[in-house]
mmCIF file of the N, C-alpha and C atoms, coordinates in Angstrom:
data_MODEL
# 
_entry.id   MODEL 
# 
loop_
_atom_site.group_PDB 
_atom_site.id 
_atom_site.type_symbol 
_atom_site.label_atom_id 
_atom_site.label_alt_id 
_atom_site.label_comp_id 
_atom_site.label_asym_id 
_atom_site.label_entity_id 
_atom_site.label_seq_id 
_atom_site.pdbx_PDB_ins_code 
_atom_site.Cartn_x 
_atom_site.Cartn_y 
_atom_site.Cartn_z 
_atom_site.occupancy 
_atom_site.B_iso_or_equiv 
_atom_site.pdbx_formal_charge 
_atom_site.auth_seq_id 
_atom_site.auth_comp_id 
_atom_site.auth_asym_id 
_atom_site.auth_atom_id 
_atom_site.pdbx_PDB_model_num 
ATOM 1   N N  . GLN A 1 1  ? -10.394 -0.120 -18.413 1.00 0.00 ? 1  GLN A N  1 
ATOM 2   C CA . GLN A 1 1  ? -10.503 -1.225 -17.477 1.00 0.00 ? 1  GLN A CA 1 
ATOM 3   C C  . GLN A 1 1  ? -10.265 -0.740 -16.042 1.00 0.00 ? 1  GLN A C  1 
ATOM 4   N N  . LYS A 1 2  ? -9.291  0.152  -15.868 1.00 0.00 ? 2  LYS A N  1 
ATOM 5   C CA . LYS A 1 2  ? -9.017  0.690  -14.541 1.00 0.00 ? 2  LYS A CA 1 
ATOM 6   C C  . LYS A 1 2  ? -10.196 1.526  -14.046 1.00 0.00 ? 2  LYS A C  1 
ATOM 7   N N  . LEU A 1 3  ? -10.789 2.281  -14.954 1.00 0.00 ? 3  LEU A N  1 
ATOM 8   C CA . LEU A 1 3  ? -11.945 3.102  -14.601 1.00 0.00 ? 3  LEU A CA 1 
ATOM 9   C C  . LEU A 1 3  ? -13.126 2.227  -14.188 1.00 0.00 ? 3  LEU A C  1 
ATOM 10  N N  . ALA A 1 4  ? -13.316 1.137  -14.897 1.00 0.00 ? 4  ALA A N  1 
ATOM 11  C CA . ALA A 1 4  ? -14.407 0.215  -14.563 1.00 0.00 ? 4  ALA A CA 1 
ATOM 12  C C  . ALA A 1 4  ? -14.203 -0.383 -13.171 1.00 0.00 ? 4  ALA A C  1 
ATOM 13  N N  . ALA A 1 5  ? -12.972 -0.699 -12.820 1.00 0.00 ? 5  ALA A N  1 
ATOM 14  C CA . ALA A 1 5  ? -12.679 -1.247 -11.495 1.00 0.00 ? 5  ALA A CA 1 
ATOM 15  C C  . ALA A 1 5  ? -12.958 -0.207 -10.413 1.00 0.00 ? 5  ALA A C  1 
ATOM 16  N N  . GLU A 1 6  ? -12.592 1.046  -10.676 1.00 0.00 ? 6  GLU A N  1 
ATOM 17  C CA . GLU A 1 6  ? -12.846 2.118  -9.708  1.00 0.00 ? 6  GLU A CA 1 
ATOM 18  C C  . GLU A 1 6  ? -14.351 2.342  -9.522  1.00 0.00 ? 6  GLU A C  1 
ATOM 19  N N  . VAL A 1 7  ? -15.087 2.301  -10.620 1.00 0.00 ? 7  VAL A N  1 
ATOM 20  C CA . VAL A 1 7  ? -16.538 2.488  -10.546 1.00 0.00 ? 7  VAL A CA 1 
ATOM 21  C C  . VAL A 1 7  ? -17.170 1.337  -9.757  1.00 0.00 ? 7  VAL A C  1 
ATOM 22  N N  . SER A 1 8  ? -16.696 0.129  -10.004 1.00 0.00 ? 8  SER A N  1 
ATOM 23  C CA . SER A 1 8  ? -17.212 -1.040 -9.290  1.00 0.00 ? 8  SER A CA 1 
ATOM 24  C C  . SER A 1 8  ? -16.914 -0.935 -7.796  1.00 0.00 ? 8  SER A C  1 
ATOM 25  N N  . ALA A 1 9  ? -15.698 -0.513 -7.449  1.00 0.00 ? 9  ALA A N  1 
ATOM 26  C CA . ALA A 1 9  ? -15.344 -0.358 -6.039  1.00 0.00 ? 9  ALA A CA 1 
ATOM 27  C C  . ALA A 1 9  ? -16.188 0.725  -5.380  1.00 0.00 ? 9  ALA A C  1 
ATOM 28  N N  . ALA A 1 10 ? -16.428 1.810  -6.099  1.00 0.00 ? 10 ALA A N  1 
ATOM 29  C CA . ALA A 1 10 ? -17.250 2.897  -5.557  1.00 0.00 ? 10 ALA A CA 1 
ATOM 30  C C  . ALA A 1 10 ? -18.693 2.431  -5.327  1.00 0.00 ? 10 ALA A C  1 
ATOM 31  N N  . LYS A 1 11 ? -19.219 1.606  -6.235  1.00 0.00 ? 11 LYS A N  1 
ATOM 32  C CA . LYS A 1 11 ? -20.569 1.076  -6.057  1.00 0.00 ? 11 LYS A CA 1 
ATOM 33  C C  . LYS A 1 11 ? -20.646 0.173  -4.828  1.00 0.00 ? 11 LYS A C  1 
ATOM 34  N N  . LYS A 1 12 ? -19.623 -0.654 -4.637  1.00 0.00 ? 12 LYS A N  1 
ATOM 35  C CA . LYS A 1 12 ? -19.601 -1.537 -3.471  1.00 0.00 ? 12 LYS A CA 1 
ATOM 36  C C  . LYS A 1 12 ? -19.559 -0.727 -2.188  1.00 0.00 ? 12 LYS A C  1 
ATOM 37  N N  . GLU A 1 13 ? -18.725 0.305  -2.161  1.00 0.00 ? 13 GLU A N  1 
ATOM 38  C CA . GLU A 1 13 ? -18.641 1.165  -0.976  1.00 0.00 ? 13 GLU A CA 1 
ATOM 39  C C  . GLU A 1 13 ? -19.979 1.849  -0.704  1.00 0.00 ? 13 GLU A C  1 
ATOM 40  N N  . ARG A 1 14 ? -20.610 2.340  -1.761  1.00 0.00 ? 14 ARG A N  1 
ATOM 41  C CA . ARG A 1 14 ? -21.905 3.008  -1.608  1.00 0.00 ? 14 ARG A CA 1 
ATOM 42  C C  . ARG A 1 14 ? -22.954 2.048  -1.068  1.00 0.00 ? 14 ARG A C  1 
ATOM 43  N N  . ASP A 1 15 ? -23.005 0.852  -1.626  1.00 0.00 ? 15 ASP A N  1 
ATOM 44  C CA . ASP A 1 15 ? -23.988 -0.136 -1.169  1.00 0.00 ? 15 ASP A CA 1 
ATOM 45  C C  . ASP A 1 15 ? -23.741 -0.522 0.282   1.00 0.00 ? 15 ASP A C  1 
ATOM 46  N N  . PHE A 1 16 ? -22.474 -0.688 0.661   1.00 0.00 ? 16 PHE A N  1 
ATOM 47  C CA . PHE A 1 16 ? -22.136 -1.028 2.040   1.00 0.00 ? 16 PHE A CA 1 
ATOM 48  C C  . PHE A 1 16 ? -22.581 0.084  2.983   1.00 0.00 ? 16 PHE A C  1 
ATOM 49  N N  . TYR A 1 17 ? -22.292 1.320  2.619   1.00 0.00 ? 17 TYR A N  1 
ATOM 50  C CA . TYR A 1 17 ? -22.681 2.466  3.445   1.00 0.00 ? 17 TYR A CA 1 
ATOM 51  C C  . TYR A 1 17 ? -24.199 2.550  3.590   1.00 0.00 ? 17 TYR A C  1 
ATOM 52  N N  . LEU A 1 18 ? -24.920 2.416  2.489   1.00 0.00 ? 18 LEU A N  1 
ATOM 53  C CA . LEU A 1 18 ? -26.372 2.494  2.538   1.00 0.00 ? 18 LEU A CA 1 
ATOM 54  C C  . LEU A 1 18 ? -26.962 1.362  3.371   1.00 0.00 ? 18 LEU A C  1 
ATOM 55  N N  . ASN A 1 19 ? -26.359 0.183  3.283   1.00 0.00 ? 19 ASN A N  1 
ATOM 56  C CA . ASN A 1 19 ? -26.806 -0.941 4.088   1.00 0.00 ? 19 ASN A CA 1 
ATOM 57  C C  . ASN A 1 19 ? -26.639 -0.636 5.576   1.00 0.00 ? 19 ASN A C  1 
ATOM 58  N N  . LYS A 1 20 ? -25.515 -0.068 5.953   1.00 0.00 ? 20 LYS A N  1 
ATOM 59  C CA . LYS A 1 20 ? -25.265 0.268  7.355   1.00 0.00 ? 20 LYS A CA 1 
ATOM 60  C C  . LYS A 1 20 ? -26.211 1.378  7.835   1.00 0.00 ? 20 LYS A C  1 
ATOM 61  N N  . VAL A 1 21 ? -26.500 2.339  6.985   1.00 0.00 ? 21 VAL A N  1 
ATOM 62  C CA . VAL A 1 21 ? -27.439 3.402  7.343   1.00 0.00 ? 21 VAL A CA 1 
ATOM 63  C C  . VAL A 1 21 ? -28.824 2.812  7.592   1.00 0.00 ? 21 VAL A C  1 
ATOM 64  N N  . ASP A 1 22 ? -29.246 1.887  6.732   1.00 0.00 ? 22 ASP A N  1 
ATOM 65  C CA . ASP A 1 22 ? -30.546 1.237  6.914   1.00 0.00 ? 22 ASP A CA 1 
ATOM 66  C C  . ASP A 1 22 ? -30.574 0.436  8.213   1.00 0.00 ? 22 ASP A C  1 
ATOM 67  N N  . GLN A 1 23 ? -29.488 -0.279 8.513   1.00 0.00 ? 23 GLN A N  1 
ATOM 68  C CA . GLN A 1 23 ? -29.425 -1.046 9.752   1.00 0.00 ? 23 GLN A CA 1 
ATOM 69  C C  . GLN A 1 23 ? -29.539 -0.129 10.967  1.00 0.00 ? 23 GLN A C  1 
ATOM 70  N N  . ALA A 1 24 ? -28.831 0.985  10.941  1.00 0.00 ? 24 ALA A N  1 
ATOM 71  C CA . ALA A 1 24 ? -28.879 1.923  12.062  1.00 0.00 ? 24 ALA A CA 1 
ATOM 72  C C  . ALA A 1 24 ? -30.283 2.497  12.227  1.00 0.00 ? 24 ALA A C  1 
ATOM 73  N N  . ARG A 1 25 ? -30.941 2.793  11.115  1.00 0.00 ? 25 ARG A N  1 
ATOM 74  C CA . ARG A 1 25 ? -32.300 3.337  11.174  1.00 0.00 ? 25 ARG A CA 1 
ATOM 75  C C  . ARG A 1 25 ? -33.250 2.308  11.775  1.00 0.00 ? 25 ARG A C  1 
ATOM 76  N N  . VAL A 1 26 ? -33.137 1.058  11.356  1.00 0.00 ? 26 VAL A N  1 
ATOM 77  C CA . VAL A 1 26 ? -34.015 0.007  11.876  1.00 0.00 ? 26 VAL A CA 1 
ATOM 78  C C  . VAL A 1 26 ? -33.770 -0.193 13.367  1.00 0.00 ? 26 VAL A C  1 
ATOM 79  N N  . ILE A 1 27 ? -32.509 -0.220 13.777  1.00 0.00 ? 27 ILE A N  1 
ATOM 80  C CA . ILE A 1 27 ? -32.187 -0.410 15.199  1.00 0.00 ? 27 ILE A CA 1 
ATOM 81  C C  . ILE A 1 27 ? -32.733 0.745  16.030  1.00 0.00 ? 27 ILE A C  1 
ATOM 82  N N  . SER A 1 28 ? -32.585 1.959  15.538  1.00 0.00 ? 28 SER A N  1 
ATOM 83  C CA . SER A 1 28 ? -33.095 3.103  16.304  1.00 0.00 ? 28 SER A CA 1 
ATOM 84  C C  . SER A 1 28 ? -34.620 3.073  16.390  1.00 0.00 ? 28 SER A C  1 
ATOM 85  N N  . GLU A 1 29 ? -35.284 2.626  15.321  1.00 0.00 ? 29 GLU A N  1 
ATOM 86  C CA . GLU A 1 29 ? -36.743 2.495  15.370  1.00 0.00 ? 29 GLU A CA 1 
ATOM 87  C C  . GLU A 1 29 ? -37.166 1.430  16.370  1.00 0.00 ? 29 GLU A C  1 
ATOM 88  N N  . ILE A 1 30 ? -36.457 0.317  16.402  1.00 0.00 ? 30 ILE A N  1 
ATOM 89  C CA . ILE A 1 30 ? -36.765 -0.747 17.366  1.00 0.00 ? 30 ILE A CA 1 
ATOM 90  C C  . ILE A 1 30 ? -36.593 -0.231 18.783  1.00 0.00 ? 30 ILE A C  1 
ATOM 91  N N  . GLU A 1 31 ? -35.472 0.471  19.020  1.00 0.00 ? 31 GLU A N  1 
ATOM 92  C CA . GLU A 1 31 ? -35.228 1.018  20.353  1.00 0.00 ? 31 GLU A CA 1 
ATOM 93  C C  . GLU A 1 31 ? -36.308 2.020  20.746  1.00 0.00 ? 31 GLU A C  1 
ATOM 94  N N  . LYS A 1 32 ? -36.742 2.837  19.800  1.00 0.00 ? 32 LYS A N  1 
ATOM 95  C CA . LYS A 1 32 ? -37.788 3.823  20.089  1.00 0.00 ? 32 LYS A CA 1 
ATOM 96  C C  . LYS A 1 32 ? -39.101 3.124  20.447  1.00 0.00 ? 32 LYS A C  1 
ATOM 97  N N  . ARG A 1 33 ? -39.437 2.083  19.668  1.00 0.00 ? 33 ARG A N  1 
ATOM 98  C CA . ARG A 1 33 ? -40.661 1.335  19.928  1.00 0.00 ? 33 ARG A CA 1 
ATOM 99  C C  . ARG A 1 33 ? -40.606 0.662  21.300  1.00 0.00 ? 33 ARG A C  1 
ATOM 100 N N  . LYS A 1 34 ? -39.460 0.056  21.615  1.00 0.00 ? 34 LYS A N  1 
ATOM 101 C CA . LYS A 1 34 ? -39.326 -0.614 22.908  1.00 0.00 ? 34 LYS A CA 1 
ATOM 102 C C  . LYS A 1 34 ? -39.353 0.394  24.050  1.00 0.00 ? 34 LYS A C  1 
ATOM 103 N N  . LYS A 1 35 ? -38.778 1.561  23.817  1.00 0.00 ? 35 LYS A N  1 
ATOM 104 C CA . LYS A 1 35 ? -38.793 2.600  24.851  1.00 0.00 ? 35 LYS A CA 1 
ATOM 105 C C  . LYS A 1 35 ? -40.221 3.063  25.098  1.00 0.00 ? 35 LYS A C  1 
ATOM 106 N N  . ASP A 1 36 ? -40.971 3.251  24.021  1.00 0.00 ? 36 ASP A N  1 
ATOM 107 C CA . ASP A 1 36 ? -42.361 3.678  24.170  1.00 0.00 ? 36 ASP A CA 1 
ATOM 108 C C  . ASP A 1 36 ? -43.187 2.601  24.871  1.00 0.00 ? 36 ASP A C  1 
ATOM 109 N N  . ALA A 1 37 ? -42.909 1.335  24.575  1.00 0.00 ? 37 ALA A N  1 
ATOM 110 C CA . ALA A 1 37 ? -43.701 0.244  25.133  1.00 0.00 ? 37 ALA A CA 1 
ATOM 111 C C  . ALA A 1 37 ? -43.292 -0.078 26.564  1.00 0.00 ? 37 ALA A C  1 
ATOM 112 N N  . GLY A 1 38 ? -41.983 -0.139 26.819  1.00 0.00 ? 38 GLY A N  1 
ATOM 113 C CA . GLY A 1 38 ? -41.532 -0.601 28.120  1.00 0.00 ? 38 GLY A CA 1 
ATOM 114 C C  . GLY A 1 38 ? -40.889 0.448  28.983  1.00 0.00 ? 38 GLY A C  1 
ATOM 115 N N  . GLY A 1 39 ? -40.686 1.606  28.481  1.00 0.00 ? 39 GLY A N  1 
ATOM 116 C CA . GLY A 1 39 ? -40.078 2.663  29.264  1.00 0.00 ? 39 GLY A CA 1 
ATOM 117 C C  . GLY A 1 39 ? -38.555 2.565  29.287  1.00 0.00 ? 39 GLY A C  1 
ATOM 118 N N  . ALA A 1 40 ? -37.967 3.252  30.239  1.00 0.00 ? 40 ALA A N  1 
ATOM 119 C CA . ALA A 1 40 ? -36.508 3.351  30.316  1.00 0.00 ? 40 ALA A CA 1 
ATOM 120 C C  . ALA A 1 40 ? -35.873 2.020  30.705  1.00 0.00 ? 40 ALA A C  1 
ATOM 121 N N  . ASP A 1 41 ? -36.586 1.196  31.480  1.00 0.00 ? 41 ASP A N  1 
ATOM 122 C CA . ASP A 1 41 ? -36.029 -0.095 31.886  1.00 0.00 ? 41 ASP A CA 1 
ATOM 123 C C  . ASP A 1 41 ? -35.789 -1.001 30.686  1.00 0.00 ? 41 ASP A C  1 
ATOM 124 N N  . MET A 1 42 ? -36.701 -1.004 29.753  1.00 0.00 ? 42 MET A N  1 
ATOM 125 C CA . MET A 1 42 ? -36.560 -1.834 28.558  1.00 0.00 ? 42 MET A CA 1 
ATOM 126 C C  . MET A 1 42 ? -35.391 -1.346 27.716  1.00 0.00 ? 42 MET A C  1 
ATOM 127 N N  . LEU A 1 43 ? -35.244 -0.038 27.575  1.00 0.00 ? 43 LEU A N  1 
ATOM 128 C CA . LEU A 1 43 ? -34.152 0.519  26.798  1.00 0.00 ? 43 LEU A CA 1 
ATOM 129 C C  . LEU A 1 43 ? -32.818 0.193  27.442  1.00 0.00 ? 43 LEU A C  1 
ATOM 130 N N  . ARG A 1 44 ? -32.756 0.243  28.761  1.00 0.00 ? 44 ARG A N  1 
ATOM 131 C CA . ARG A 1 44 ? -31.509 -0.071 29.469  1.00 0.00 ? 44 ARG A CA 1 
ATOM 132 C C  . ARG A 1 44 ? -31.127 -1.534 29.237  1.00 0.00 ? 44 ARG A C  1 
ATOM 133 N N  . SER A 1 45 ? -32.119 -2.427 29.225  1.00 0.00 ? 45 SER A N  1 
ATOM 134 C CA . SER A 1 45 ? -31.830 -3.843 29.005  1.00 0.00 ? 45 SER A CA 1 
ATOM 135 C C  . SER A 1 45 ? -31.332 -4.078 27.579  1.00 0.00 ? 45 SER A C  1 
ATOM 136 N N  . ILE A 1 46 ? -31.823 -3.319 26.626  1.00 0.00 ? 46 ILE A N  1 
ATOM 137 C CA . ILE A 1 46 ? -31.343 -3.444 25.247  1.00 0.00 ? 46 ILE A CA 1 
ATOM 138 C C  . ILE A 1 46 ? -29.880 -3.025 25.167  1.00 0.00 ? 46 ILE A C  1 
ATOM 139 N N  . GLU A 1 47 ? -29.545 -1.927 25.816  1.00 0.00 ? 47 GLU A N  1 
ATOM 140 C CA . GLU A 1 47 ? -28.169 -1.443 25.785  1.00 0.00 ? 47 GLU A CA 1 
ATOM 141 C C  . GLU A 1 47 ? -27.221 -2.416 26.467  1.00 0.00 ? 47 GLU A C  1 
ATOM 142 N N  . GLU A 1 48 ? -27.697 -3.098 27.521  1.00 0.00 ? 48 GLU A N  1 
ATOM 143 C CA . GLU A 1 48 ? -26.853 -4.063 28.214  1.00 0.00 ? 48 GLU A CA 1 
ATOM 144 C C  . GLU A 1 48 ? -26.605 -5.296 27.363  1.00 0.00 ? 48 GLU A C  1 
ATOM 145 N N  . LYS A 1 49 ? -27.557 -5.646 26.503  1.00 0.00 ? 49 LYS A N  1 
ATOM 146 C CA . LYS A 1 49 ? -27.413 -6.835 25.676  1.00 0.00 ? 49 LYS A CA 1 
ATOM 147 C C  . LYS A 1 49 ? -26.446 -6.643 24.512  1.00 0.00 ? 49 LYS A C  1 
ATOM 148 N N  . ARG A 1 50 ? -26.152 -5.432 24.167  1.00 0.00 ? 50 ARG A N  1 
ATOM 149 C CA . ARG A 1 50 ? -25.238 -5.190 23.058  1.00 0.00 ? 50 ARG A CA 1 
ATOM 150 C C  . ARG A 1 50 ? -23.873 -5.760 23.381  1.00 0.00 ? 50 ARG A C  1 
ATOM 151 N N  . THR A 1 51 ? -23.269 -6.371 22.402  1.00 0.00 ? 51 THR A N  1 
ATOM 152 C CA . THR A 1 51 ? -21.998 -7.042 22.608  1.00 0.00 ? 51 THR A CA 1 
ATOM 153 C C  . THR A 1 51 ? -20.865 -6.036 22.610  1.00 0.00 ? 51 THR A C  1 
ATOM 154 N N  . VAL A 1 52 ? -20.085 -6.107 23.661  1.00 0.00 ? 52 VAL A N  1 
ATOM 155 C CA . VAL A 1 52 ? -18.882 -5.289 23.736  1.00 0.00 ? 52 VAL A CA 1 
ATOM 156 C C  . VAL A 1 52 ? -17.718 -6.263 23.797  1.00 0.00 ? 52 VAL A C  1 
ATOM 157 N N  . ARG A 1 53 ? -16.856 -6.189 22.836  1.00 0.00 ? 53 ARG A N  1 
ATOM 158 C CA . ARG A 1 53 ? -15.738 -7.129 22.786  1.00 0.00 ? 53 ARG A CA 1 
ATOM 159 C C  . ARG A 1 53 ? -14.479 -6.443 23.285  1.00 0.00 ? 53 ARG A C  1 
ATOM 160 N N  . ASN A 1 54 ? -13.833 -7.092 24.228  1.00 0.00 ? 54 ASN A N  1 
ATOM 161 C CA . ASN A 1 54 ? -12.574 -6.594 24.751  1.00 0.00 ? 54 ASN A CA 1 
ATOM 162 C C  . ASN A 1 54 ? -11.470 -7.532 24.298  1.00 0.00 ? 54 ASN A C  1 
ATOM 163 N N  . PHE A 1 55 ? -10.494 -6.990 23.634  1.00 0.00 ? 55 PHE A N  1 
ATOM 164 C CA . PHE A 1 55 ? -9.372  -7.776 23.174  1.00 0.00 ? 55 PHE A CA 1 
ATOM 165 C C  . PHE A 1 55 ? -8.168  -7.445 24.043  1.00 0.00 ? 55 PHE A C  1 
ATOM 166 N N  . PRO A 1 56 ? -7.687  -8.422 24.810  1.00 0.00 ? 56 PRO A N  1 
ATOM 167 C CA . PRO A 1 56 ? -6.550  -8.141 25.687  1.00 0.00 ? 56 PRO A CA 1 
ATOM 168 C C  . PRO A 1 56 ? -5.298  -7.838 24.866  1.00 0.00 ? 56 PRO A C  1 
ATOM 169 N N  . GLN A 1 57 ? -4.561  -6.873 25.347  1.00 0.00 ? 57 GLN A N  1 
ATOM 170 C CA . GLN A 1 57 ? -3.341  -6.479 24.662  1.00 0.00 ? 57 GLN A CA 1 
ATOM 171 C C  . GLN A 1 57 ? -2.159  -7.252 25.236  1.00 0.00 ? 57 GLN A C  1 
ATOM 172 N N  . SER A 1 58 ? -1.318  -7.748 24.357  1.00 0.00 ? 58 SER A N  1 
ATOM 173 C CA . SER A 1 58 ? -0.134  -8.448 24.827  1.00 0.00 ? 58 SER A CA 1 
ATOM 174 C C  . SER A 1 58 ? 0.962   -7.428 25.114  1.00 0.00 ? 58 SER A C  1 
ATOM 175 N N  . GLN A 1 59 ? 1.857   -7.814 25.986  1.00 0.00 ? 59 GLN A N  1 
ATOM 176 C CA . GLN A 1 59 ? 2.948   -6.927 26.370  1.00 0.00 ? 59 GLN A CA 1 
ATOM 177 C C  . GLN A 1 59 ? 3.932   -6.808 25.207  1.00 0.00 ? 59 GLN A C  1 
ATOM 178 N N  . ALA A 1 60 ? 4.359   -5.615 24.923  1.00 0.00 ? 60 ALA A N  1 
ATOM 179 C CA . ALA A 1 60 ? 5.292   -5.386 23.826  1.00 0.00 ? 60 ALA A CA 1 
ATOM 180 C C  . ALA A 1 60 ? 6.675   -5.886 24.211  1.00 0.00 ? 60 ALA A C  1 
ATOM 181 N N  . ARG A 1 61 ? 7.330   -6.494 23.232  1.00 0.00 ? 61 ARG A N  1 
ATOM 182 C CA . ARG A 1 61 ? 8.690   -6.949 23.463  1.00 0.00 ? 61 ARG A CA 1 
ATOM 183 C C  . ARG A 1 61 ? 9.646   -5.790 23.209  1.00 0.00 ? 61 ARG A C  1 
ATOM 184 N N  . PRO A 1 62 ? 10.746  -5.724 23.962  1.00 0.00 ? 62 PRO A N  1 
ATOM 185 C CA . PRO A 1 62 ? 11.686  -4.619 23.743  1.00 0.00 ? 62 PRO A CA 1 
ATOM 186 C C  . PRO A 1 62 ? 12.335  -4.711 22.369  1.00 0.00 ? 62 PRO A C  1 
ATOM 187 N N  . ASP A 1 63 ? 12.534  -3.566 21.774  1.00 0.00 ? 63 ASP A N  1 
ATOM 188 C CA . ASP A 1 63 ? 13.155  -3.487 20.463  1.00 0.00 ? 63 ASP A CA 1 
ATOM 189 C C  . ASP A 1 63 ? 14.668  -3.513 20.638  1.00 0.00 ? 63 ASP A C  1 
ATOM 190 N N  . PRO A 1 64 ? 15.358  -4.473 20.035  1.00 0.00 ? 64 PRO A N  1 
ATOM 191 C CA . PRO A 1 64 ? 16.811  -4.553 20.233  1.00 0.00 ? 64 PRO A CA 1 
ATOM 192 C C  . PRO A 1 64 ? 17.564  -3.378 19.618  1.00 0.00 ? 64 PRO A C  1 
ATOM 193 N N  . VAL A 1 65 ? 16.981  -2.711 18.653  1.00 0.00 ? 65 VAL A N  1 
ATOM 194 C CA . VAL A 1 65 ? 17.670  -1.590 18.009  1.00 0.00 ? 65 VAL A CA 1 
ATOM 195 C C  . VAL A 1 65 ? 17.659  -0.358 18.912  1.00 0.00 ? 65 VAL A C  1 
ATOM 196 N N  . THR A 1 66 ? 16.513  -0.082 19.497  1.00 0.00 ? 66 THR A N  1 
ATOM 197 C CA . THR A 1 66 ? 16.393  1.126  20.307  1.00 0.00 ? 66 THR A CA 1 
ATOM 198 C C  . THR A 1 66 ? 16.602  0.855  21.793  1.00 0.00 ? 66 THR A C  1 
ATOM 199 N N  . ASP A 1 67 ? 16.832  -0.396 22.159  1.00 0.00 ? 67 ASP A N  1 
ATOM 200 C CA . ASP A 1 67 ? 17.043  -0.737 23.562  1.00 0.00 ? 67 ASP A CA 1 
ATOM 201 C C  . ASP A 1 67 ? 18.369  -0.129 24.027  1.00 0.00 ? 67 ASP A C  1 
ATOM 202 N N  . LYS A 1 68 ? 18.351  0.542  25.155  1.00 0.00 ? 68 LYS A N  1 
ATOM 203 C CA . LYS A 1 68 ? 19.531  1.259  25.633  1.00 0.00 ? 68 LYS A CA 1 
ATOM 204 C C  . LYS A 1 68 ? 20.488  0.378  26.443  1.00 0.00 ? 68 LYS A C  1 
ATOM 205 N N  . LYS A 1 69 ? 20.087  -0.856 26.751  1.00 0.00 ? 69 LYS A N  1 
ATOM 206 C CA . LYS A 1 69 ? 20.953  -1.721 27.532  1.00 0.00 ? 69 LYS A CA 1 
ATOM 207 C C  . LYS A 1 69 ? 22.165  -2.144 26.711  1.00 0.00 ? 69 LYS A C  1 
ATOM 208 N N  . GLN A 1 70 ? 23.272  -2.274 27.367  1.00 0.00 ? 70 GLN A N  1 
ATOM 209 C CA . GLN A 1 70 ? 24.491  -2.708 26.702  1.00 0.00 ? 70 GLN A CA 1 
ATOM 210 C C  . GLN A 1 70 ? 24.500  -4.233 26.696  1.00 0.00 ? 70 GLN A C  1 
ATOM 211 N N  . ARG A 1 71 ? 24.631  -4.832 25.523  1.00 0.00 ? 71 ARG A N  1 
ATOM 212 C CA . ARG A 1 71 ? 24.521  -6.278 25.395  1.00 0.00 ? 71 ARG A CA 1 
ATOM 213 C C  . ARG A 1 71 ? 25.860  -6.985 25.636  1.00 0.00 ? 71 ARG A C  1 
ATOM 214 N N  . LEU A 1 72 ? 26.940  -6.339 25.340  1.00 0.00 ? 72 LEU A N  1 
ATOM 215 C CA . LEU A 1 72 ? 28.251  -6.961 25.524  1.00 0.00 ? 72 LEU A CA 1 
ATOM 216 C C  . LEU A 1 72 ? 28.972  -6.308 26.692  1.00 0.00 ? 72 LEU A C  1 
ATOM 217 N N  . SER A 1 73 ? 29.799  -7.094 27.365  1.00 0.00 ? 73 SER A N  1 
ATOM 218 C CA . SER A 1 73 ? 30.532  -6.538 28.504  1.00 0.00 ? 73 SER A CA 1 
ATOM 219 C C  . SER A 1 73 ? 31.632  -5.603 28.004  1.00 0.00 ? 73 SER A C  1 
ATOM 220 N N  . ARG A 1 74 ? 32.087  -4.754 28.903  1.00 0.00 ? 74 ARG A N  1 
ATOM 221 C CA . ARG A 1 74 ? 33.138  -3.785 28.544  1.00 0.00 ? 74 ARG A CA 1 
ATOM 222 C C  . ARG A 1 74 ? 34.415  -4.491 28.116  1.00 0.00 ? 74 ARG A C  1 
ATOM 223 N N  . SER A 1 75 ? 34.731  -5.613 28.755  1.00 0.00 ? 75 SER A N  1 
ATOM 224 C CA . SER A 1 75 ? 35.974  -6.310 28.395  1.00 0.00 ? 75 SER A CA 1 
ATOM 225 C C  . SER A 1 75 ? 35.910  -6.835 26.967  1.00 0.00 ? 75 SER A C  1 
ATOM 226 N N  . VAL A 1 76 ? 34.761  -7.348 26.559  1.00 0.00 ? 76 VAL A N  1 
ATOM 227 C CA . VAL A 1 76 ? 34.621  -7.846 25.186  1.00 0.00 ? 76 VAL A CA 1 
ATOM 228 C C  . VAL A 1 76 ? 34.691  -6.681 24.210  1.00 0.00 ? 76 VAL A C  1 
ATOM 229 N N  . LEU A 1 77 ? 34.039  -5.571 24.537  1.00 0.00 ? 77 LEU A N  1 
ATOM 230 C CA . LEU A 1 77 ? 34.094  -4.412 23.652  1.00 0.00 ? 77 LEU A CA 1 
ATOM 231 C C  . LEU A 1 77 ? 35.509  -3.862 23.541  1.00 0.00 ? 77 LEU A C  1 
ATOM 232 N N  . ASN A 1 78 ? 36.231  -3.841 24.645  1.00 0.00 ? 78 ASN A N  1 
ATOM 233 C CA . ASN A 1 78 ? 37.624  -3.376 24.616  1.00 0.00 ? 78 ASN A CA 1 
ATOM 234 C C  . ASN A 1 78 ? 38.492  -4.310 23.797  1.00 0.00 ? 78 ASN A C  1 
ATOM 235 N N  . PHE A 1 79 ? 38.235  -5.611 23.880  1.00 0.00 ? 79 PHE A N  1 
ATOM 236 C CA . PHE A 1 79 ? 38.988  -6.598 23.112  1.00 0.00 ? 79 PHE A CA 1 
ATOM 237 C C  . PHE A 1 79 ? 38.754  -6.386 21.623  1.00 0.00 ? 79 PHE A C  1 
ATOM 238 N N  . ILE A 1 80 ? 37.501  -6.145 21.241  1.00 0.00 ? 80 ILE A N  1 
ATOM 239 C CA . ILE A 1 80 ? 37.170  -5.941 19.829  1.00 0.00 ? 80 ILE A CA 1 
ATOM 240 C C  . ILE A 1 80 ? 37.740  -4.616 19.347  1.00 0.00 ? 80 ILE A C  1 
ATOM 241 N N  . GLY A 1 81 ? 37.651  -3.602 20.149  1.00 0.00 ? 81 GLY A N  1 
ATOM 242 C CA . GLY A 1 81 ? 38.118  -2.280 19.748  1.00 0.00 ? 81 GLY A CA 1 
ATOM 243 C C  . GLY A 1 81 ? 39.639  -2.133 19.822  1.00 0.00 ? 81 GLY A C  1 
ATOM 244 N N  . GLY A 1 82 ? 40.306  -3.043 20.467  1.00 0.00 ? 82 GLY A N  1 
ATOM 245 C CA . GLY A 1 82 ? 41.749  -2.989 20.535  1.00 0.00 ? 82 GLY A CA 1 
ATOM 246 C C  . GLY A 1 82 ? 42.269  -2.157 21.688  1.00 0.00 ? 82 GLY A C  1 
ATOM 247 N N  . LYS A 1 83 ? 41.431  -1.620 22.537  1.00 0.00 ? 83 LYS A N  1 
ATOM 248 C CA . LYS A 1 83 ? 41.882  -0.831 23.671  1.00 0.00 ? 83 LYS A CA 1 
ATOM 249 C C  . LYS A 1 83 ? 42.230  -1.764 24.823  1.00 0.00 ? 83 LYS A C  1 
ATOM 250 N N  . LYS A 1 84 ? 43.247  -1.357 25.606  1.00 0.00 ? 84 LYS A N  1 
ATOM 251 C CA . LYS A 1 84 ? 43.633  -2.183 26.752  1.00 0.00 ? 84 LYS A CA 1 
ATOM 252 C C  . LYS A 1 84 ? 43.482  -1.440 28.032  1.00 0.00 ? 84 LYS A C  1 
# 
């Protein structure tokens, strides 16, 4: 049963890869045809139309474990530690 699951997963991966290879081949053929028909200007417009997604990064919050700031005042620490 485990072997059958591995074989099934491998088939899915293979099919996905082959699908992507076919898509890339078709896109490159389209670009070649458009380049031949319209020249470099047409190819440039195709490249500009491709979607580029920018995901803004949020600012990281400081880690309380590795943060070097002292959270308690010296007087409180001395009180807890018993030093006067």
